C-alpha positions, 0 to 999 in steps of 0.5 A: 552541520546546519539544523533545519528550523523547528517549523520545517520539522513540524511541517514534515511531521504533519505531512508524514502523519497525513500520508500515513493516515492516507495509507492506513485508509487505503489498507483498510479499504483493501482489507475490506475488499479482500474479505469480500473476495475482491467483489468476485462471486467465489462460486463463479471465479473466472480467469479475468478475476485471477488476472485482476488479483495478479495485477493487484498482487504485482502492485502490492509486491512492489510496495512490500519489496520497497518497504522491506528491502526485498526483491529488486530492493534487496541489499 
């Protein structure tokens, strides 16, 4: 088996860390937005707000299903 040069591994690590930081920043923004009820006035929530959250949940479920091998990604 051929080993990859150390610099390729270092580059992969650097890119991995950069992508992780990008994801962490997105998660922090989503968490902050959630704390603010996703910008909706809790006393004036309408079906459009519900639809928006359903869309967000659908996208996040695709991510969590892939990450945790659930749903369509289950073994």
